C-alpha positions as CSV (number, residue, x, y, z in Angstrom):
1,M,-8.2,16.9,10.5
2,K,-4.8,17.4,8.7
3,I,-3.2,14.4,6.9
4,I,0.0,14.1,4.9
5,V,-0.1,11.5,2.1
6,V,3.4,10.5,1.1
7,G,3.3,9.1,-2.4
8,A,1.0,10.0,-5.3
9,G,0.6,6.7,-6.9
10,A,-2.8,5.0,-7.3
11,L,-3.7,4.5,-3.7
12,G,-2.1,7.8,-2.6
13,L,-4.2,9.7,-5.1
14,L,-7.3,7.8,-4.3
15,Y,-7.2,8.4,-0.6
16,G,-5.9,11.9,-1.0
17,A,-8.8,12.8,-3.2
18,R,-11.5,11.2,-1.1
19,L,-10.2,12.7,2.1
20,A,-9.8,16.2,0.6
21,R,-13.4,16.0,-0.8
22,A,-14.7,15.2,2.7
23,G,-13.0,18.4,4.1
24,V,-9.7,17.0,5.3
25,D,-6.7,19.3,4.9
26,V,-4.6,17.0,2.7
27,L,-0.9,17.6,1.8
28,M,0.4,15.3,-1.0
29,L,4.1,14.7,-0.9
30,T,5.5,13.5,-4.3
31,Q,8.8,12.3,-5.6
32,S,9.0,14.7,-8.5
33,D,8.7,18.5,-8.8
34,E,6.6,18.0,-12.0
35,Q,3.9,15.9,-10.2
36,A,3.8,18.3,-7.2
37,E,3.3,21.3,-9.6
38,M,0.6,19.4,-11.5
39,L,-1.3,18.6,-8.3
40,N,-1.1,22.2,-7.1
41,H,-2.5,23.6,-10.3
42,E,-4.9,20.9,-11.4
43,G,-5.8,19.0,-8.2
44,I,-6.7,15.3,-8.3
45,A,-9.0,14.0,-11.0
46,L,-11.0,11.1,-9.4
47,V,-12.8,8.8,-11.9
48,E,-15.6,6.9,-10.2
49,A,-18.6,4.8,-11.3
50,E,-20.1,5.5,-14.8
51,N,-16.9,7.5,-15.5
52,R,-18.0,10.4,-13.3
53,I,-15.0,12.7,-12.9
54,S,-14.5,15.0,-9.8
55,R,-11.6,17.5,-9.7
56,I,-10.5,17.9,-6.1
57,P,-8.0,20.6,-5.0
58,V,-5.1,19.5,-2.9
59,K,-1.8,21.0,-1.8
60,A,1.4,19.3,-2.9
61,A,5.2,19.5,-2.5
62,T,8.1,17.1,-2.9
63,L,9.0,14.8,0.0
64,H,12.6,15.9,-0.3
65,A,11.9,19.6,0.0
66,Y,9.2,19.5,2.6
67,S,11.0,17.0,4.9
68,A,14.1,19.3,4.8
69,G,12.0,22.2,6.0
70,G,11.4,23.8,2.6
71,D,8.2,25.7,1.7
72,S,8.5,26.2,-2.1
73,A,4.7,25.7,-2.4
74,G,3.9,28.3,0.2
75,L,2.3,25.7,2.4
76,V,3.5,26.9,5.8
77,E,1.5,29.9,6.9
78,G,2.6,30.4,10.4
79,R,4.2,28.8,13.5
80,G,2.5,25.5,14.3
81,H,1.3,24.9,10.8
82,D,3.5,21.8,10.6
83,K,1.4,19.9,13.1
84,F,-0.5,17.1,11.3
85,D,-2.7,14.5,12.7
86,W,-1.5,11.6,10.5
87,I,1.2,10.7,8.0
88,W,0.1,8.1,5.5
89,L,2.9,6.3,3.7
90,A,1.6,5.2,0.3
91,V,4.8,4.5,-1.6
92,K,5.8,1.0,-2.8
93,Q,8.3,-1.0,-0.9
94,V,10.8,-0.6,-3.8
95,H,11.1,3.1,-3.0
96,L,11.7,2.6,0.7
97,D,15.5,3.0,0.4
98,E,17.9,4.7,2.9
99,A,17.4,8.1,1.3
100,M,13.6,8.0,1.7
101,L,13.8,6.5,5.2
102,T,16.0,9.5,6.2
103,Q,13.5,11.9,4.6
104,L,10.6,10.2,6.4
105,A,12.3,10.4,9.7
106,A,12.9,14.1,9.2
107,L,9.2,14.5,8.1
108,E,8.0,12.7,11.2
109,H,10.2,14.9,13.4
110,R,8.9,18.0,11.8
111,C,5.2,17.1,11.9
112,Q,5.1,15.0,15.1
113,A,2.4,12.7,13.7
114,P,1.8,9.0,13.8
115,V,2.6,7.1,10.6
116,I,0.3,4.7,8.8
117,A,2.1,2.3,6.4
118,L,0.1,0.9,3.4
119,Q,2.8,-1.2,1.8
120,N,2.4,-4.7,0.4
121,G,4.6,-7.5,1.6
122,I,6.6,-7.6,4.8
123,G,9.8,-6.1,6.2
124,H,8.8,-2.5,5.8
125,M,7.6,-2.1,9.4
126,D,11.0,-3.1,10.8
127,K,12.7,-0.6,8.5
128,L,10.3,2.2,9.5
129,R,10.8,1.4,13.2
130,A,14.6,1.5,12.8
131,A,14.3,4.9,11.0
132,M,11.7,6.4,13.4
133,P,12.2,4.6,16.8
134,Q,10.0,7.0,18.8
135,A,7.1,7.4,16.2
136,P,3.8,5.7,16.7
137,L,3.6,3.3,13.8
138,Y,0.5,1.7,12.3
139,A,0.2,-1.0,9.6
140,A,-2.7,-0.8,7.2
141,V,-4.2,-3.4,4.9
142,T,-6.6,-2.2,2.2
143,T,-8.7,-4.0,-0.4
144,E,-9.6,-0.9,-2.4
145,G,-8.9,-1.0,-6.1
146,A,-7.3,2.0,-7.9
147,L,-5.6,2.7,-11.2
148,R,-3.5,5.8,-11.8
149,T,-3.7,6.9,-15.4
150,D,-1.5,10.0,-15.2
151,G,0.2,12.2,-12.6
152,H,-3.0,13.5,-11.2
153,T,-5.8,11.2,-12.4
154,V,-6.9,8.0,-10.6
155,Q,-9.7,5.6,-11.3
156,H,-11.5,4.0,-8.4
157,T,-11.8,0.4,-9.7
158,G,-13.3,-1.4,-6.7
159,N,-14.7,-0.7,-3.2
160,G,-13.0,-2.3,-0.2
161,S,-12.1,-1.8,3.4
162,F,-9.2,-0.1,5.2
163,M,-7.9,-2.0,8.2
164,V,-5.4,-0.4,10.5
165,G,-3.7,-1.3,13.7
166,I,-0.8,-0.2,15.9
167,W,2.5,-2.0,15.2
168,P,3.5,-4.1,17.1
169,K,0.1,-4.8,18.5
170,S,-0.9,-3.7,22.0
171,G,-3.8,-4.2,24.3
172,E,-4.6,-0.5,24.4
173,K,-8.0,0.8,23.6
174,P,-8.4,3.1,20.5
175,S,-7.0,6.5,21.2
176,K,-8.8,9.8,20.6
177,T,-6.8,10.3,17.5
178,Q,-7.8,6.9,16.2
179,K,-11.5,7.6,16.9
180,M,-11.2,10.9,15.1
181,L,-9.7,9.1,12.1
182,L,-12.5,6.6,12.1
183,K,-15.1,9.4,12.1
184,T,-13.2,11.3,9.3
185,M,-13.0,8.2,7.1
186,Q,-16.6,7.4,7.6
187,G,-17.4,10.9,6.4
188,A,-15.2,10.2,3.3
189,G,-17.1,7.0,2.5
190,I,-14.1,4.8,3.4
191,E,-14.8,1.7,5.5
192,L,-12.2,1.9,8.3
193,I,-11.7,-1.1,10.7
194,L,-9.5,-0.6,13.8
195,S,-7.8,-3.9,14.4
196,N,-5.9,-5.5,17.3
197,E,-4.8,-8.3,15.0
198,I,-3.2,-6.3,12.2
199,E,-0.1,-8.7,12.0
200,N,-2.5,-11.5,11.1
201,R,-4.2,-9.4,8.5
202,V,-0.8,-8.5,7.0
203,F,0.0,-12.2,6.7
204,H,-3.4,-13.0,5.1
205,K,-3.0,-10.3,2.5
206,L,0.6,-11.5,1.9
207,L,-0.7,-14.9,1.1
208,I,-3.1,-13.5,-1.5
209,N,-0.5,-11.2,-3.0
210,A,2.1,-14.0,-3.2
211,V,-0.2,-16.0,-5.5
212,I,-2.3,-13.6,-7.5
213,N,0.2,-10.8,-8.2
214,P,3.2,-12.7,-9.6
215,L,1.2,-15.2,-11.6
216,T,-0.9,-12.6,-13.3
217,A,2.3,-10.7,-14.1
218,I,4.1,-13.8,-15.5
219,F,1.1,-14.9,-17.7
220,G,0.0,-11.3,-18.5
221,V,-3.6,-11.9,-17.5
222,R,-6.2,-10.1,-15.3
223,N,-7.2,-11.5,-11.9
224,G,-10.3,-13.3,-13.1
225,D,-8.5,-15.1,-16.0
226,L,-5.8,-16.5,-13.8
227,P,-7.6,-19.7,-12.4
228,L,-9.6,-20.4,-15.6
229,D,-6.7,-22.2,-17.3
230,P,-6.1,-25.7,-15.7
231,Q,-2.3,-25.4,-15.9
232,R,-2.3,-21.9,-14.3
233,R,-4.6,-23.2,-11.6
234,R,-2.2,-26.0,-10.8
235,L,0.6,-23.4,-10.3
236,M,-1.7,-21.3,-8.2
237,E,-2.5,-24.3,-5.9
238,A,1.1,-25.3,-5.5
239,L,2.2,-21.8,-4.7
240,H,-0.7,-21.3,-2.3
241,V,0.1,-24.6,-0.4
242,E,3.8,-23.7,0.0
243,S,3.1,-20.1,1.0
244,E,0.3,-20.9,3.4
245,G,2.4,-23.5,5.2
246,I,5.2,-21.1,5.7
247,L,2.9,-18.3,7.0
248,L,1.1,-20.7,9.4
249,A,4.5,-21.8,10.8
250,S,5.4,-18.1,11.2
251,G,2.3,-17.3,13.3
252,M,-0.5,-16.7,10.9
253,V,-3.9,-17.8,12.3
254,S,-6.0,-19.8,9.9
255,E,-9.4,-18.3,9.0
256,G,-11.0,-21.1,7.2
257,D,-10.5,-22.3,3.6
258,S,-8.0,-19.8,2.3
259,W,-7.9,-21.5,-1.2
260,Q,-11.6,-20.9,-1.8
261,R,-11.1,-17.3,-0.5
262,M,-8.3,-16.9,-3.1
263,L,-10.7,-18.0,-5.9
264,Q,-13.4,-15.7,-4.6
265,I,-11.0,-12.8,-4.7
266,C,-10.1,-13.6,-8.3
267,E,-13.7,-13.6,-9.2
268,A,-14.6,-10.5,-7.3
269,T,-11.7,-8.6,-8.9
270,A,-12.0,-10.3,-12.2
271,R,-11.4,-7.1,-14.3
272,N,-8.5,-5.8,-12.2
273,E,-4.9,-5.9,-13.3
274,S,-2.5,-6.6,-10.4
275,S,0.1,-4.0,-9.4
276,M,2.8,-6.5,-10.4
277,L,1.3,-6.9,-13.9
278,R,1.1,-3.1,-14.4
279,D,4.7,-2.8,-13.1
280,V,6.0,-5.4,-15.6
281,Q,4.0,-3.8,-18.4
282,G,5.6,-0.5,-17.5
283,G,9.1,-1.9,-17.2
284,R,9.3,-1.1,-13.5
285,M,10.7,-3.0,-10.6
286,T,8.1,-5.0,-8.8
287,E,7.5,-5.7,-5.1
288,V,8.3,-9.4,-5.5
289,E,11.3,-9.2,-3.2
290,W,9.1,-8.2,-0.3
291,I,6.1,-10.5,-1.1
292,N,7.4,-13.8,-2.3
293,G,10.9,-12.9,-1.2
294,G,9.5,-12.0,2.2
295,I,8.0,-15.5,2.4
296,V,11.4,-17.0,1.5
297,S,12.9,-15.0,4.4
298,L,10.4,-16.3,6.8
299,A,11.0,-19.9,5.6
300,K,14.8,-19.6,6.1
301,K,14.2,-18.8,9.8
302,R,12.4,-22.1,10.1
303,V,14.5,-24.1,7.6
304,L,11.5,-24.7,5.4
305,P,11.8,-25.4,1.6
306,T,10.6,-22.7,-0.8
307,P,11.0,-24.1,-4.4
308,M,7.9,-22.4,-5.7
309,N,8.6,-19.0,-4.2
310,D,12.3,-19.1,-5.2
311,A,11.2,-19.8,-8.8
312,I,8.7,-17.0,-8.7
313,V,11.2,-14.4,-7.5
314,T,13.7,-15.5,-10.2
315,M,11.1,-15.3,-13.0
316,M,9.7,-12.0,-11.9
317,N,13.2,-10.5,-11.7
318,A,13.9,-11.9,-15.2
319,L,10.8,-10.4,-16.6
320,V,11.8,-6.9,-15.6
321,S,15.5,-7.2,-16.5
322,R,15.1,-9.2,-19.7
323,D,15.7,-6.2,-21.9
């Protein structure tokens, strides 16, 4: 199987390494020439339990060059080499601007492969559909934990699942390509779940991200510390109640006590730092506009109040721009 991974952040490196180690022909597409060169020469350093380090060779190029038909890395060895089985999109929503969408459309046209989108938040699937109207699109929800420590090193911080489903959902049975992906990921030690309810899974992950991510970033704490302080816990509850109500009104199907599930996730990922916390610490833009801002957009369609989510978006933007 041949898979392109667009984006060499934490998740991109994690999945690229694990797939390549299992024998998949992986091509990493980066944003910078420097990172592509590093990956070509040094491969991916995957840090696992007990600090075991595996160095896994991969091929790499920049998205800009490869989508334009370039072959600076000597990746194309003959006619038909551009045929890939899947394109995995592992960049953050903040990078999905018009320029990247144009590059992704060119990449999909060149490779003729279905696209799996791993972004947090909502809104990205509509942008991808507009940019690639004929491409088979899949949304993915993952609970894996990963931390990138440099341009080619990633630490696997927590096992989880990888749920994927066609977008928008259909009643079709899994295709041959999907079944091949399932077998490939099982061989890589990745738990893949093929879902006919991926939109609901996206909503449920959005609810979790809308509470844990911004509040850990605002207070500068790890996931497990967030609910331990009574005042922080009150904010968590208020933000959860508002966000859940909006998502239920927008079509999310309840799956039991989501508040207790939230607390269980904080406990299970107690040592993890959320992606928003790491972005704030690094002075980078966060995905708050597509997470809490996405909930605000859903609420506006139904004329529902969003005082908590509005405040969160404002505070998060102030954190990044306060310098």
